[in-house]
PLY file of the C-alpha trace (Angstrom):
ply
format ascii 1.0
element vertex 193
property float x
property float y
property float z
element edge 192
property int vertex1
property int vertex2
end_header
5.39 -12.93 -12.91
5.10 -12.10 -9.20
4.43 -8.71 -8.08
6.72 -7.73 -5.25
6.50 -4.56 -3.27
9.08 -3.78 -0.56
8.15 -1.11 1.97
10.80 1.20 3.58
10.57 4.34 5.74
13.17 5.75 3.36
13.45 4.00 -0.04
16.37 6.08 -1.16
18.45 4.85 1.87
17.59 1.19 0.97
18.45 1.80 -2.70
21.85 3.38 -1.92
22.90 -0.02 -0.58
22.30 -2.08 -3.70
23.19 -2.02 -7.40
19.94 -1.34 -9.35
18.53 -0.03 -12.60
15.41 2.16 -12.32
12.43 0.87 -14.35
11.10 3.08 -17.19
7.64 3.69 -18.46
6.79 5.12 -21.92
3.96 7.53 -21.99
4.76 9.24 -25.21
8.17 9.85 -23.78
10.55 7.72 -21.62
9.94 8.53 -17.90
11.29 6.85 -14.67
8.85 4.41 -13.11
7.69 5.78 -9.77
8.96 2.98 -7.68
10.24 -0.01 -9.71
13.78 -1.02 -10.11
15.69 -4.06 -11.48
18.40 -5.56 -9.14
19.82 -7.72 -12.00
21.21 -6.86 -15.44
18.83 -5.24 -17.84
19.72 -3.12 -20.84
19.84 0.48 -19.73
20.42 3.97 -21.28
23.86 5.31 -20.33
22.66 8.84 -20.31
19.56 8.52 -18.16
20.41 5.29 -16.24
16.83 4.00 -16.83
16.00 0.54 -18.19
15.79 0.52 -22.05
12.81 -1.66 -22.05
9.49 -0.33 -20.67
8.55 -2.23 -17.48
5.46 -4.09 -18.94
7.55 -5.30 -22.02
10.45 -5.99 -19.73
8.26 -8.38 -17.64
7.11 -10.15 -20.80
10.77 -10.67 -21.60
11.42 -12.28 -18.25
12.89 -9.27 -16.32
11.92 -8.96 -12.75
10.92 -5.65 -11.35
10.70 -4.87 -7.70
8.82 -1.88 -6.31
10.68 -0.18 -3.49
7.97 1.93 -1.76
8.35 4.90 0.75
5.99 4.06 3.67
6.25 6.83 6.12
3.92 4.90 8.35
7.06 2.93 9.49
8.64 6.12 10.99
8.55 5.69 14.74
8.99 1.80 14.56
11.93 0.89 16.54
12.59 -2.69 15.41
10.87 -6.03 14.47
9.75 -6.72 17.89
8.10 -3.36 18.13
6.18 -4.18 14.81
5.00 -7.50 16.21
3.88 -5.76 19.39
1.94 -3.07 17.42
0.32 -5.70 15.14
-0.43 -7.86 18.04
-2.62 -5.15 19.73
-6.34 -4.75 18.81
-6.59 -1.17 17.49
-9.21 1.25 18.70
-10.99 1.15 15.38
-13.31 4.13 16.11
-10.29 6.44 16.16
-9.75 5.95 12.41
-13.24 7.41 11.84
-12.03 10.64 13.29
-10.73 13.19 10.66
-7.61 14.28 12.56
-6.60 10.66 13.10
-7.57 9.34 9.70
-5.73 12.03 7.90
-2.45 10.66 9.38
-3.03 7.16 8.20
-1.62 5.32 5.15
-3.94 4.96 2.14
-7.09 6.16 3.86
-6.20 9.72 4.73
-9.18 11.82 3.62
-11.66 8.99 3.91
-12.75 9.40 7.41
-16.48 9.88 6.40
-16.47 6.62 4.45
-14.69 4.79 7.27
-17.18 6.11 9.76
-20.04 4.97 7.40
-18.78 1.56 6.78
-17.09 1.03 10.22
-14.55 -1.75 9.49
-13.80 -3.69 12.72
-11.09 -6.18 11.45
-8.20 -6.32 9.06
-10.23 -7.98 6.28
-13.02 -5.43 6.42
-10.37 -2.58 6.39
-8.80 -4.46 3.40
-12.19 -4.32 1.65
-12.38 -0.58 2.24
-9.11 -0.17 0.56
-10.25 -2.28 -2.38
-13.52 -0.24 -2.60
-11.50 2.96 -3.13
-9.99 1.64 -6.40
-11.92 2.29 -9.62
-12.40 -1.49 -10.53
-14.43 -2.05 -7.36
-16.12 1.36 -6.60
-19.39 -0.08 -8.09
-19.63 -2.27 -4.93
-19.74 0.59 -2.56
-23.48 1.19 -2.50
-24.07 -2.52 -1.87
-21.53 -2.54 0.93
-23.05 0.64 2.48
-26.51 -0.95 2.36
-25.80 -4.66 3.20
-22.47 -4.69 4.85
-19.02 -6.38 4.04
-20.45 -9.90 3.69
-22.50 -8.83 0.74
-19.38 -8.03 -1.33
-16.88 -10.70 -0.08
-17.37 -12.96 -3.16
-16.81 -10.25 -5.79
-14.39 -7.63 -4.14
-11.26 -9.79 -4.95
-12.13 -10.90 -8.46
-9.87 -9.54 -11.22
-11.08 -6.61 -13.42
-9.74 -4.80 -16.28
-9.88 -1.50 -14.32
-7.40 -0.71 -11.44
-8.20 -2.83 -8.46
-6.39 -4.13 -5.29
-5.46 -7.75 -5.05
-6.44 -9.34 -1.76
-2.75 -9.82 -0.71
-2.00 -6.10 -1.30
-5.09 -4.87 0.44
-4.66 -7.03 3.48
-0.98 -6.09 3.70
-1.84 -2.37 3.52
-4.57 -2.90 6.14
-1.97 -4.39 8.48
0.25 -1.30 7.93
-2.82 1.03 8.82
-3.42 -1.00 11.99
0.29 -0.74 12.92
0.17 3.07 12.26
-3.03 3.51 14.20
-1.53 1.60 17.25
1.66 3.62 16.88
-0.32 6.86 17.08
-2.11 5.65 20.15
1.31 4.65 21.68
2.71 8.06 20.95
-0.38 9.72 22.55
-0.02 7.51 25.71
3.61 8.35 26.02
2.90 12.06 25.59
0.31 12.06 28.29
2.56 10.28 30.80
0 1
1 2
2 3
3 4
4 5
5 6
6 7
7 8
8 9
9 10
10 11
11 12
12 13
13 14
14 15
15 16
16 17
17 18
18 19
19 20
20 21
21 22
22 23
23 24
24 25
25 26
26 27
27 28
28 29
29 30
30 31
31 32
32 33
33 34
34 35
35 36
36 37
37 38
38 39
39 40
40 41
41 42
42 43
43 44
44 45
45 46
46 47
47 48
48 49
49 50
50 51
51 52
52 53
53 54
54 55
55 56
56 57
57 58
58 59
59 60
60 61
61 62
62 63
63 64
64 65
65 66
66 67
67 68
68 69
69 70
70 71
71 72
72 73
73 74
74 75
75 76
76 77
77 78
78 79
79 80
80 81
81 82
82 83
83 84
84 85
85 86
86 87
87 88
88 89
89 90
90 91
91 92
92 93
93 94
94 95
95 96
96 97
97 98
98 99
99 100
100 101
101 102
102 103
103 104
104 105
105 106
106 107
107 108
108 109
109 110
110 111
111 112
112 113
113 114
114 115
115 116
116 117
117 118
118 119
119 120
120 121
121 122
122 123
123 124
124 125
125 126
126 127
127 128
128 129
129 130
130 131
131 132
132 133
133 134
134 135
135 136
136 137
137 138
138 139
139 140
140 141
141 142
142 143
143 144
144 145
145 146
146 147
147 148
148 149
149 150
150 151
151 152
152 153
153 154
154 155
155 156
156 157
157 158
158 159
159 160
160 161
161 162
162 163
163 164
164 165
165 166
166 167
167 168
168 169
169 170
170 171
171 172
172 173
173 174
174 175
175 176
176 177
177 178
178 179
179 180
180 181
181 182
182 183
183 184
184 185
185 186
186 187
187 188
188 189
189 190
190 191
191 192
């Protein structure tokens, strides 16, 4: 089954426009899945409105969950051409190594020291940093620190039993971070004019 995540500045506004059933997870009790919804018919509980089938079992039965994610990084983006403009600009990579800037960035806030130590200089290296933050790949961190990104490139994207980032997710999120970093720079430039 494909794993589809859709990013929105306001997921509730997007969900208000479509008929959907929130996915459920069963951790001793039935709970609402944090982000997953079904946009097609699935058996649901009339009292809670949640899918009756836990999301992992639902997938095995052929139901298709989509994760609608709140990504506040998109606040300030005017339109699609603005996104292209922001992504087309080489970021000032060193800015993300600064605590006050790093703490505003999606998925890496709080990791300015690690970013300063590893110094990613392109999207793929930033994606590798995101993967290194997950339990399934943390063991590669000392190697990366000592030998650089090339030393882990063959192992960083291999599947593990522990939580890890797929390359497609990590690269997508790295693009969002670059977009957000360039948006911060744009806002600073406009404020100083």
